[in-house]
MARBADO-299857 format. One record per atom (N, C-alpha, C): x, y, z. Coordinates in steps of 0.001 Angstrom, whole numbers, plus 500000, padded with zeros to 6 digits. Example, Ala and Ser with C-alpha at 12.3 -4.5 7.8 and 13.67 -1.06 7.14 Angstrom:
! MARBADO-299857
513190494310507800;512300495500507800;513200496700507800;512850497750507080;513670498940507140;512900500030507870;
END
This chain:
! MARBADO-299857
057164810355899087;057554810023897436;058637808750897245;057994808294896843;057992807386895632;058888807195894199;060087808019894138;060604808090893633;061114806459892104;061220806922890703;061278805674890569;062683805528890397;063742804095890305;064241803436889779;065376802646889637;065851803084889381;066811802485887903;067461800900888155;066387799384887646;068169798996888347;068566798130887490;070003798598888202;071460797386887312;071884796251886629;071780795160886701;072730794082887088;073570793323886138;074175792781886246;074915792653885265;076270791435885752;076459790726884465;077569789695884982;077897789656883492;079186789267883846;081181789136883988;080211787726883085;080618787555882151;080702785701881010;081966785845881898;082147784207881936;083265783117882836;083402782223881715;085036781623881697;084700780761879976;085888779928880940;085671778584880251;087217777571881447;086996777418880515;088692775952880988;089632775811879893;089932774512880801;089676773512878844;090413772465879526;091367772533878444;092651771824879492;094443771418878970;094611770317879109;094991769926878272;096007768599878164;097215769463877991;098160768312878935;099330768741878795;100247768596878214;101471768994877955;102086768634876590;103385767454877068;103383766187875657;104131765449876635;105576764839875478;106406765097876524;108091765035875337;107799763382875797;109116763053874999;109368761878874805;110575761585874564;111149761227875260;113383761287875055;113702759434875342;114318759529874126;115037758176873979;116693758560874094;116720758141873976;118779757922873829;119270756458873223;119422755776872569;119925754910871821;121346754656871629;121970753768872913;123021753068873629;124114753637871862;125199753995872781;126746754155871994;126759752499871787;128015752524870675;128928751664870801;130050751949869832;130442750668870884;131648751241871523;132898749766871187;133312749757870145;134367749041869781;136479749165870302;136496748638870701;136923748549871317;138287747833871160;139616747700870485;140173746641869825;141622747045870231;142518745137870543;143331746247871204;144020745390870550;145334745338870176;146479744993869957;147200743684870626;147911742904869781;148192742269870654;149425742610871312;150353742118872806;151667742975873501;152724742234872492;153279742174873538;154739741127873153;155354740900873534;156125740429873806;156700739538874625;158010738443874080;158579738957874920;159641738859874604;161462738431876179;161704736897874860;162346735791876203;163657735741875732;164555736119876384;166079735891876365;167152735141877749;167547734134877264;168180733119878164;169150733335878178;170391732796878877;171550732500878641;171838731291878614;172480730196877539;172686728790878248;173370728943880131;172569727656880456;173266727824881764;174877727005881312;174759726123882533;176803725609882136;176186724526883578;176831722803883706;176857721477883652;178698721783883749;179354722252885103;180870721687885109;180794720910886303;181278719046885904;181581717588886338;183169717803885861;184073718015887390;184923717850887033;185495716079888098;185780715055886945;185991713969887407;186651713243887762;187928714749887766;189653713678888243;190548713186889220;189536713587890061;189816713115891322;189479711794891410;188170711252890691;187162709753891143;188303709266890012;189003709792889117;189674708907888081;191281708520889122;191419709405888777;192939709372888880;192438708368891346;191943708702891241;190986707460892868;191175705953891987;190331706097891040;191013705137890256;192145704175889788;192660705560889880;194597704392889131;193949705326887890;193249706067887402;192840706675885504;193360707470885257;193803708146886289;194812709830886055;195170709582884591;195500711422884351;196071711109882879;197318711444882744;197847711156881955;199318711156882108;199882712058882664;199480713824882380;200470714154882939;201040714668884674;199706714395885168;198921714170886102;199720712391887218;200457711755886571;200409709632887375;202353711187887091;202716711298886045;204310711915886122;204793712347886847;204250713718887199;203430714549888293;203004713729889883;202809712669889637;203467712773890618;204141710941890983;204881710816890155;206083709910890116;207390710601890776;206886712214889900;208124713039890130;208221713738892155;207032713733892430;206880714002893584;207258712667894401;207438711376894070;207438710085895617;208530710290895311;209158709795893749;211087709936893807;211593710613894664;211249712214894539;211578713142895319;211619712284896915;210808712522897720;210330712127898901;210663710377899388;211169709584898141;212044708531898636;213227708872898668;213487709984897416;215541709814897300;215507711110898643;214855711542899766;215325712339900446;215293710988902504;213980710146901909;213650708725902608;215354708157902738;215748707957901635;217049707057901188;218307708208902122;218117709627901577;219551709124902680;219781709679903714;218022709723903952;218131709840905973;218191707673905792;217472707501905154;218143706357905826;219494705408905749;220766705769904582;221590706320904513;222332707109905831;221654707535906101;222962707895908029;222859707350908692;221216706894908811;221264706523910289;222387705118910684;222207704089908574;222870702996908597;224965703412909029;224518704623908328;226240705486908166;226545705041910042;225821705407910542;225321705402912777;225308704381912506;224790703526912775;224810702424912848;226530701067912190;227086701537911644;228527700781911173;229711700834912118;229156702634912414;230286703200913669;230488702899914369;229690702144915348;229744700845916282;230204700340916545;231071700239916067;231630698375916427;232041698192917578;231642699250918460;232349698347920305;230641698075920709;229350697671919588;228412697270920468;228149695455918950;228946695165918579;229758693456918732;227926692858917789;227713694017917212;226558693672916042;226887693364914975;226039692853914196;226064692736912669;225084693274911786;225873694361911731;225747695912911137;225387695930910736;226354694993909333;226770695565907678;226153694180907349;225871693426907522;224503691645907849;223130692271907189;223580692875908789;221638692810908580;220907694467907546;222443694772907194;221728695964907081;221425695980905607;222525695365905319;222670694711903749;221646693314903410;220725692733904666;219892692082904189;219089692133904363;218077693863904493;217403694314905256;216975695340903793;217978695983903263;218700696111901388;218025695358899986;217882694241900701;217647693385899526;216241693485899493;215159693361900536;214088693106900370;213779694494900428;214440695313901017;213197696652901074;212286697067899435;211174697323899466;210958698087899126;210568699777898984;210453700177897274;209923701709897437;208935701965896914;208001701583897523;206457701615896884;206247703966896632;206242703654895438;205230705366895088;204238705597894167;203094705608894712;201791705979894918;201182706184893370;200491705635892823;200526706428891658;198771707308891994;197396706014892696;196711706151892290;195787707528893358;195471708346893077;194706709317894388;193753708691895883;194204710749896672;192791709511897193;191719709696897075;191184708214898245;189988708313897558;188962708795898875;187730709363897904;186754710097898917;186141709715898438;184500710471899045;183130710142898394;182984711031898038;183703713145898544;183892713989897009;184132713852895926;184210713063894862;186037713503894714;185393713637893409;183966713972892692;183325713813891474;183236715563892688;183864717085891697;182558717935891871;182218718835891053;180918719205890944;179635719295889896;179683721033891411;179428722229889299;178953723238889510;178451723413888233;177111723603888780;176014724366887737;175737725206888591;176105725885887315;175575727888886721;174120728089886310;172787729023887017;172102728085886680;171897729686884828;171549729441884019;170559730720883195;169869731933883749;170041733180883239;169077734442883913;168519734298882892;167186734424882883;165687734917882194;165732735973882405;165730736864881213;165025738502881220;163942738384879843;163002738709880795;161457739157879755;162014740807880219;161010740929878484;160365742482879099;159390742642877966;157900743252878748;157177742789877570;156447744388877501;156029745034876422;155490745987875859;154102745844875487;153108746363876269;152345746459875825;150736746788874745;149915746245874142;150272746092873001;149077747826873627;149175748311872482;148072750127872531;146500749431872539;145821750078872937;143984749844873148;143398751408872563;142668750708871155;141833752039870362;140199751465870812;139778752781870878;138472753013871631;137888753826870386;136628753001869800;136237753300869549;134649753998869683;134175754794869330;133580754923870469;132145755926868747;130948755582868810;130125755629867869;128458756469868473;128706757727868680;128049758386869980;125968758185869057;125000758681869060;123661758547868684;122847759614868964;122738760215868014;121455761460869422;120678761163869785;120167762143870386;118689761591871511;117255761569870180;116583760860870544;115306761357869960;114125761565870773;114039762410870306;112631763501871351;111903763998870237;110268763327871157;108799763183870607;108186764222870899;107704765388870178;106594766079871555;105357765743870673;105005765866871963;103154765922871514;102994767039872809;102173768641872220;102185768689872382;100687769288872874;100612769838874569;099259770080874996;097820770506873436;096427770189875036;095122770766873805;094548771683874990;093963773209874166;093705774314875271;091541774378875068;091273773309875940;089706773246874891;088368774810875900;088857776269874913;087670776768875553;086437776648875781;085890776755876840;084374777240876753;083903777783877532;082596778141877021;082185779597877618;080895778381879342;080833779464880585;080101779088881532;078360779900880947;079864780857881533;078353781695881622;078300782702880593;077419784053880160;077589784644879076;077203785470879988;077888787058879513;078017788285880225;076351788698879951;075761789844880372;074276789562880822;074464791465881613;073595791961880926;072832793350881203;071778793209881581;070894792991882572;069695792999883046;069368794925884107;068291795451883281;067564796784883573;066430796381884288;065649796938885316;064343796530885220;063980798397886181;063724798723887035;062333800259887388;062299799013888537;061765800138889282;061054799750890555;060387801191890100;059290801126891622;058289801894891793;057574803003890155;056891804489890404;056510804249889856;056414804469887772;055487804826887405;056209805230886055;056489807327886589;057663807505885734;058140809268885032;057548809252884171;056886809983883417;056504810167882322;056700811663882276;057706812094882974;058087813263882387;059233814521881237;058719815500881043;060049815891880727;060614817117881577;061390816968880814;062087818245882001;063753819313880814;
END
């Protein structure tokens, strides 16, 4: 028996999407930096240096000593000469006591005393280092105070641009229902 059949075919619709991605454009402007530095302060202080030259020994060796030094030297030499004369008088007295030696002690002593010199040294001792030089260097003290540094930074906000994407839908296939019958026709009412 050939029973009629109904065939139903159904197709779904197909949609295609064409998309373009969105884009961001971000720019960050450079910040403006202002640097300001006040000048530092440098303080220098120094004490005076001193140079002392003592040439008294050199002038004394040249015979041009100060008056006080010359009188002091004369007094010291006079004391030395007086001690020397006391010793000479004692030795001359010993010579004169020795009468047994048939010597002409009195005449010789008198002759020697007439021409005897008593030198007094007024000049100082000559020498290669008679000038004393003393140098005291100055002391340098430094004090540095650095100047402050000021930074001013001016930042800018970023510039953001957004370009939205696009969605373009299109229909690839329409939906459908297709019905067909196969076999004999059946007209029957039941």
